C-alpha positions as CSV (number, residue, x, y, z in Angstrom):
1,X,142.3,76.2,91.3
2,X,139.1,76.5,89.9
3,X,140.1,74.4,87.1
4,X,141.4,71.6,89.5
5,X,137.8,71.2,91.0
6,X,136.3,71.5,87.8
7,X,138.4,68.5,86.5
8,X,137.8,66.8,89.9
9,X,134.0,67.1,89.3
10,X,134.2,65.6,85.8
11,X,136.4,62.9,86.6
12,X,133.8,61.6,89.5
13,X,131.1,62.1,87.1
14,X,132.8,60.0,83.9
15,X,134.2,57.6,86.6
16,X,131.1,56.7,87.7
17,X,129.5,57.1,84.6
18,X,131.4,54.1,82.8
19,X,131.7,51.8,85.9
20,X,127.9,51.7,86.3
21,X,127.1,51.3,82.5
22,X,129.7,48.1,82.6
23,X,127.3,45.7,80.2
24,X,126.4,42.6,82.7
25,X,127.3,44.8,86.0
26,X,124.7,45.0,88.9
27,X,124.1,48.3,88.9
28,X,123.6,48.2,84.6
29,X,121.2,45.2,84.9
30,X,119.2,46.7,87.7
31,X,119.6,50.2,87.7
32,X,120.8,51.2,84.6
33,X,117.6,50.7,82.4
34,X,115.0,52.3,84.6
35,X,114.4,55.9,83.1
36,X,112.5,58.6,84.7
37,X,109.1,60.0,83.0
38,X,109.9,63.3,82.5
39,X,111.0,66.0,80.2
40,X,114.4,64.0,81.0
41,X,113.4,60.8,80.1
42,X,115.8,59.9,78.1
43,X,118.6,60.1,80.9
44,X,118.9,57.0,82.6
45,X,118.3,57.2,86.1
46,X,122.3,56.2,87.2
47,X,123.5,59.6,84.7
48,X,121.3,61.8,86.5
49,X,122.9,61.4,90.4
50,X,126.6,61.8,89.4
51,X,125.8,64.5,87.3
52,X,123.7,66.4,89.5
53,X,126.7,66.0,92.2
54,X,129.1,67.2,90.1
55,X,126.8,70.3,88.9
56,X,126.1,71.1,92.6
57,X,129.6,70.7,93.5
58,X,131.1,73.1,90.7
59,X,128.4,75.6,91.3
60,X,129.2,76.1,95.2
61,X,133.1,75.5,94.6
62,X,133.4,77.5,91.2
63,X,132.4,81.4,92.1
64,X,135.7,83.1,91.8
65,X,134.1,86.4,93.8
66,X,131.8,86.3,96.7
67,X,130.2,89.6,97.6
68,X,130.5,90.3,101.2
69,X,129.8,93.6,102.5
70,X,129.0,95.1,99.0
71,X,132.1,94.7,98.1
72,X,133.5,91.7,95.8
73,X,136.4,90.3,96.7
74,X,138.5,87.6,95.5
75,X,137.6,83.9,96.8
76,X,140.3,83.2,98.8
77,X,141.3,79.8,98.0
78,X,145.0,80.3,99.4
79,X,144.1,81.2,102.5
80,X,141.8,78.9,103.2
81,X,143.3,75.4,101.6
82,X,146.5,76.0,103.9
83,X,144.7,77.0,107.0
84,X,145.4,73.5,109.4
85,X,141.9,73.6,110.5
86,X,140.4,73.1,106.9
87,X,142.9,70.7,105.8
88,X,142.9,68.6,108.4
89,X,139.2,68.0,108.1
90,X,138.7,67.8,104.8
91,X,139.4,64.0,104.4
92,X,137.4,63.1,107.3
93,X,134.1,65.4,105.4
94,X,134.8,62.8,102.5
95,X,134.7,59.9,104.6
96,X,131.7,60.8,106.0
97,X,129.7,61.5,102.9
98,X,131.2,58.1,101.4
99,X,128.5,57.1,103.8
100,X,125.6,59.6,103.9
101,X,124.5,59.4,100.7
102,X,125.7,55.3,99.6
103,X,123.1,54.6,102.1
104,X,120.2,56.7,100.4
105,X,121.3,55.1,97.4
106,X,121.9,51.5,97.8
107,X,119.4,50.7,101.3
108,X,116.5,49.7,98.9
109,X,118.1,47.7,96.5
110,X,120.4,46.1,99.6
111,X,117.1,45.1,101.7
112,X,115.6,43.6,98.4
113,X,118.0,41.4,97.4
114,X,119.5,40.4,100.4
115,X,116.0,39.3,102.2
116,X,113.5,38.8,99.2
117,X,111.5,41.7,100.2
118,X,109.5,43.0,97.1
119,X,109.6,47.2,95.9
120,X,106.0,47.7,97.6
121,X,106.8,46.3,100.9
122,X,110.8,47.6,100.9
123,X,109.0,51.1,101.3
124,X,107.7,50.0,105.1
125,X,111.7,49.2,105.8
126,X,113.2,51.6,104.6
127,X,111.0,54.6,105.5
128,X,112.7,54.4,109.3
129,X,116.2,56.0,107.8
130,X,115.3,59.1,106.7
131,X,113.1,59.4,109.7
132,X,116.4,58.9,112.2
133,X,118.2,61.1,109.9
134,X,116.1,64.1,110.8
135,X,115.4,63.6,113.9
136,X,119.2,63.6,114.2
137,X,119.7,66.9,112.4
138,X,116.6,68.8,114.5
139,X,119.3,67.0,118.0
140,X,122.3,68.1,116.5
141,X,122.2,71.6,117.4
142,X,121.5,70.8,121.1
143,X,124.2,68.3,120.8
144,X,126.8,70.6,119.4
145,X,125.8,73.1,122.9
146,X,126.5,69.6,125.1
147,X,129.6,69.1,123.4
148,X,130.7,73.1,124.6
149,X,130.8,74.1,120.7
150,X,133.4,71.3,119.6
151,X,132.6,69.4,116.7
152,X,135.6,67.0,117.6
153,X,133.5,65.0,120.2
154,X,130.7,64.7,118.0
155,X,132.6,63.7,114.7
156,X,134.9,60.9,116.8
157,X,131.2,59.8,118.4
158,X,129.7,60.0,115.2
159,X,132.9,58.0,113.6
160,X,133.1,55.1,116.5
161,X,129.4,54.5,116.5
162,X,129.4,54.1,112.2
163,X,132.3,51.6,112.6
164,X,130.6,49.6,115.2
165,X,127.3,49.5,113.2
166,X,129.2,48.8,110.1
167,X,131.1,45.6,111.7
168,X,127.1,44.5,113.0
169,X,125.7,45.3,109.7
170,X,128.6,42.9,107.7
171,X,128.6,39.9,110.2
172,X,124.8,39.9,112.3
173,X,122.1,41.4,109.9
174,X,120.0,38.4,110.4
175,X,117.2,39.9,109.0
176,X,115.8,43.1,107.0
177,X,114.6,45.2,110.5
178,X,118.0,44.3,111.9
179,X,119.6,45.6,108.7
180,X,117.7,48.5,109.3
181,X,118.3,49.5,112.4
182,X,121.9,49.3,111.6
183,X,121.3,51.0,109.1
184,X,119.4,54.1,110.4
185,X,122.2,53.9,113.7
186,X,124.6,54.3,110.7
187,X,122.6,57.4,109.0
188,X,121.8,59.0,112.6
189,X,125.5,59.3,113.2
190,X,126.5,60.8,109.8
191,X,123.6,63.1,109.4
192,X,125.0,64.8,113.1
193,X,128.7,64.9,111.6
194,X,127.3,66.9,108.4
195,X,125.8,69.3,110.3
196,X,129.4,69.5,112.2
197,X,131.3,69.3,108.8
198,X,128.9,71.9,106.5
199,X,127.4,74.1,109.7
200,X,129.3,74.3,112.7
201,X,132.9,73.9,111.7
202,X,132.6,77.1,109.2
203,X,131.2,79.2,111.9
204,X,134.8,79.3,113.0
205,X,135.6,81.6,110.3
206,X,132.9,84.3,111.0
207,X,135.8,86.9,111.8
208,X,137.1,86.6,108.3
209,X,134.2,86.2,106.6
210,X,134.4,83.1,105.0
211,X,131.8,81.1,106.4
212,X,129.9,80.3,103.1
213,X,133.1,79.6,101.3
214,X,134.5,77.1,104.0
215,X,130.9,75.1,103.4
216,X,131.1,75.2,100.3
217,X,134.4,73.7,100.6
218,X,133.1,71.4,103.1
219,X,130.3,70.5,100.8
220,X,132.2,69.9,97.9
221,X,134.4,67.3,100.1
222,X,131.0,65.5,100.6
223,X,130.1,64.4,97.5
224,X,133.6,63.9,96.2
225,X,133.5,61.0,98.6
226,X,130.2,60.2,97.7
227,X,131.1,60.3,93.7
228,X,134.3,58.5,93.6
229,X,132.6,55.8,96.3
230,X,129.8,55.0,94.6
231,X,131.7,53.8,91.8
232,X,133.5,51.8,93.7
233,X,131.0,50.7,95.7
234,X,129.0,49.0,92.4
235,X,132.0,46.7,91.8
236,X,132.9,46.0,95.1
237,X,128.8,44.7,95.7
238,X,129.0,42.7,91.7
239,X,132.2,41.1,92.9
240,X,132.5,40.6,96.6
241,X,128.4,41.2,98.1
242,X,126.8,44.1,99.9
243,X,129.2,43.0,103.2
244,X,132.2,44.7,101.1
245,X,130.7,48.0,101.2
246,X,129.7,47.7,105.0
247,X,133.1,46.5,105.8
248,X,134.7,49.6,104.0
249,X,132.5,51.4,105.7
250,X,133.9,50.0,109.0
251,X,137.5,50.7,107.8
252,X,136.7,54.3,106.4
253,X,135.7,54.9,110.0
254,X,138.4,53.7,112.0
255,X,140.7,56.1,109.4
256,X,138.5,58.8,110.3
257,X,139.3,58.5,113.8
258,X,142.6,58.4,113.4
259,X,143.0,61.3,111.7
260,X,140.6,63.2,114.3
261,X,143.1,61.8,117.0
262,X,146.2,63.7,115.5
263,X,143.7,67.0,114.5
264,X,144.5,69.2,117.6
265,X,143.0,72.3,116.0
266,X,139.3,70.5,116.6
267,X,140.0,70.7,119.8
268,X,139.8,74.3,120.7
269,X,136.5,76.0,119.2
270,X,138.3,78.9,117.6
């Protein structure tokens, strides 16, 4: 299992790297040539993102033992990955990851390309998105209590709101500000969902002593969705424009809602 996750991380990294550096592609022309000015300045910027994501995923998931109560215990792979609660929520976690980090990745370039905003002014537009995300994270615990400590209502709300905003973003983004508002709504929803997947859901495993392990698996699923989708969206944007990515988000949200509707394990608080 450890080798499987290592292989998955490497595949995500290599796929993202190869596709982003296809000569003549959007990512190659606009992002591939920009290097960070630091000790690692010889690394093009697109290399760092998948590299860091893959490294973080491996660091979170690969450890074969966890120390609980002062004793080293085998990592409970089989028990966790065969648990119905974990299996039933892995794909929705991946789906929300395809939106969460891709908003951060594409928002500035999208505003510049689609509405003719220069780089300096684009900062004023995109500043709203992380601010809204921060506010959503602060409100997430209170929303969780209001939902009677059940993740499912918040996840259903998050996917539904993201689907609606994605449709609006695809067809009705008439100006930079309307686009930013729609993106902010999506980012607010996925920020709340992120708290559900990585913080609230793992608390169900407190008795088993596997809270950190489950949180790590959810984090890996999130970044797996990010890594795979970042490569795919780059190709889609080159070929069909940004609307294709936003339309894909709407479809992903509908799939997430369908999966959650069939997941009865999330209806309980145990």
